C-alpha positions in Angstrom: 15.0 29.3 -17.8 11.3 29.3 -18.8 8.7 29.1 -16.0 7.3 25.9 -17.6 10.7 24.2 -17.6 11.3 25.4 -14.1 7.9 23.9 -13.0 8.8 20.6 -14.7 12.2 20.4 -13.0 10.6 21.2 -9.6 8.0 18.5 -10.1 10.8 16.0 -11.0 12.7 16.9 -7.9 9.6 16.6 -5.8 8.9 13.1 -7.3 12.5 12.0 -6.5 12.1 13.2 -2.9 8.8 11.3 -2.4 10.1 8.1 -4.1 13.1 8.1 -1.8 10.9 9.0 1.2 8.6 6.0 0.5 11.6 3.6 0.4 13.0 5.0 3.6 9.7 5.0 5.4 9.0 1.3 4.5 12.2 0.5 6.5 12.4 3.1 9.2 8.7 4.1 9.5 7.2 7.5 8.6 8.5 9.0 11.8 12.0 7.9 10.8 11.5 9.9 7.6 13.7 12.9 8.3 14.5 15.9 6.1 18.2 15.6 6.9 18.4 11.9 5.8 16.5 12.7 2.6 18.8 15.7 1.8 21.9 13.6 2.4 20.6 10.7 0.3 19.6 12.9 -2.6 22.6 15.3 -2.5 20.3 18.3 -1.6 20.2 20.9 1.2 17.7 20.5 4.0 16.1 23.8 2.9 15.8 22.4 -0.7 13.9 19.3 0.6 11.8 21.3 3.0 10.9 23.9 0.4 8.9 21.3 -1.5 6.7 20.3 1.4 6.9 22.8 4.2 6.6 20.3 7.1 7.6 16.7 7.9 3.9 15.8 8.1 3.2 17.1 4.6 6.1 14.9 3.4 4.7 11.9 5.2 1.3 12.4 3.6 2.9 12.8 0.1 4.7 9.5 0.6 1.5 7.8 1.5 -0.4 9.3 -1.5 2.3 8.2 -3.9 2.4 4.7 -2.3 -1.3 4.5 -2.8 -0.8 5.3 -6.5 1.8 2.5 -6.7 -0.5 0.1 -5.0 -3.4 1.0 -7.3 -1.3 0.7 -10.4 0.2 -2.7 -9.3 -2.7 -4.4 -7.6 -6.0 -3.0 -9.0 -5.3 -1.7 -12.5 -4.3 -5.2 -13.9 -7.6 -6.7 -12.8 -10.2 -3.9 -13.0 -11.3 -5.0 -16.5 -12.2 -8.5 -15.3 -15.7 -9.7 -14.5 -16.7 -8.4 -11.0 -17.0 -11.0 -8.3 -15.1 -14.2 -7.6 -13.1 -14.1 -10.9 -11.8 -10.6 -10.2 -11.4 -11.3 -6.5 -9.1 -14.2 -7.1 -7.1 -12.3 -9.6 -6.8 -9.4 -7.1 -5.4 -11.8 -4.5 -2.7 -12.7 -7.1 -1.7 -9.1 -7.9 -1.7 -8.2 -4.2 0.7 -11.1 -3.4 2.9 -10.1 -6.4 3.0 -6.5 -5.1 4.3 -7.7 -1.7 6.8 -10.0 -3.4 8.1 -7.7 -6.2 7.8 -4.1 -5.2 11.2 -4.1 -3.4 12.6 -1.0 -5.2 9.7 1.1 -4.0 9.2 -0.6 -0.6 12.4 -2.4 0.4 11.1 -2.8 4.0 7.7 -4.2 2.9 4.3 -2.7 2.5 4.3 0.9 3.6 0.7 0.8 4.6 1.3 -2.1 6.9 4.2 -0.3 8.5 2.2 2.9 8.8 -0.9 1.2 10.3 1.2 -0.3 13.1 3.2 2.9 13.6 0.1 5.2 13.8 -2.8 3.0 14.9 -2.7 4.4 18.5 -2.1 8.0 17.5 -4.4 10.8 16.4 -3.8 13.3 13.6 -3.9 13.6 9.8 -1.4 10.8 9.0 -3.3 8.2 11.1 -6.6 9.4 9.6 -5.3 9.1 6.1 -4.0 5.6 6.7 -7.4 4.6 8.1 -9.2 6.0 5.1 -7.0 4.1 2.7 -7.6 0.8 4.6 -11.3 1.5 4.9 -11.7 2.2 1.2 -9.7 -1.0 0.2 -11.7 -3.2 2.7 -15.0 -1.8 1.2 -13.8 -2.7 -2.3 -12.9 -6.3 -1.2 -16.3 -6.6 0.5 -18.0 -5.3 -2.6 -16.3 -8.0 -4.7 -17.4 -10.7 -2.3 -20.9 -9.3 -2.3 -21.0 -9.5 -6.1 -19.7 -13.1 -6.0 -22.5 -14.0 -3.6 -25.1 -12.4 -5.9 -23.7 -14.4 -8.9 -24.0 -17.6 -6.9 -20.2 -18.1 -6.8 -20.1 -18.0 -3.0 -22.7 -19.3 -0.5 -25.7 -17.0 0.1 -24.9 -16.8 3.8 -21.3 -15.5 3.2 -20.6 -12.4 5.2 -18.7 -10.0 2.9 -17.3 -7.9 5.7 -16.0 -10.9 7.6 -14.3 -12.2 4.4 -12.7 -8.8 3.9 -11.5 -8.8 7.5 -9.9 -12.2 7.2 -8.3 -11.4 3.9 -6.7 -8.4 5.4 -5.2 -10.6 8.1 -3.9 -13.1 5.6 -2.1 -10.4 3.6 -0.7 -8.8 6.8 0.7 -12.2 7.6 2.2 -12.5 4.1 4.0 -9.2 4.4 5.5 -10.4 7.7 6.4 -13.9 6.3 8.2 -12.3 3.4 10.1 -9.5 5.2 10.6 -10.8 8.7 11.1 -14.5 8.1 12.1 -14.6 4.4 9.7 -17.6 4.0 10.0 -19.2 0.6 6.6 -20.8 0.9 4.8 -17.7 2.1 2.8 -17.2 -1.1 1.8 -20.8 -1.3 0.6 -20.7 2.3 -1.3 -17.5 1.5 -3.1 -19.1 -1.4 -4.2 -22.0 0.9 -5.4 -19.6 3.6 -7.4 -17.6 1.0 -9.0 -20.7 -0.3 -10.2 -21.6 3.2 -11.5 -18.1 3.7 -13.5 -18.2 0.5 -14.7 -21.7 1.3 -16.3 -20.3 4.5 
């Protein structure tokens, strides 16, 4: 086997491990993501799984990085070409809601970041820090879109972008819960009404 083919196969195996790890972590949490469970699910040895990451923490971080790529591809990429400000912000709300509703294969237990933020919010360490950085970056992006909407005159001049971003996060945390804990059929409709109120000030 050529070194190149070997590297491609190794990458494919690693991607399979991470994809399964994301799915499991969305249900059982990142701490519930065990080498033994992954090995059994994928028909691999524990050593074979561990050899791709070295530690459980490295596996957790890899799952979060890949989940971030899924989120970006599903939520941000479809709207990034739109006019910045209120137009893109509203479109972003739509793709974010779609992500929570439709990404069941990747995240059968709901948004992995929501799960991880609850699981690690009171802990220290690299996983908690990584989750916090992801949320901080996303909140800044939302606040930036609100700021642009204010500058364009689409929102009142006294709108507080940070407050809007804070409230929007709360609405989407609630949507994730409504979908996965309660199975509420009207969850997205309620979310839209809540977001309209947030933007109305």
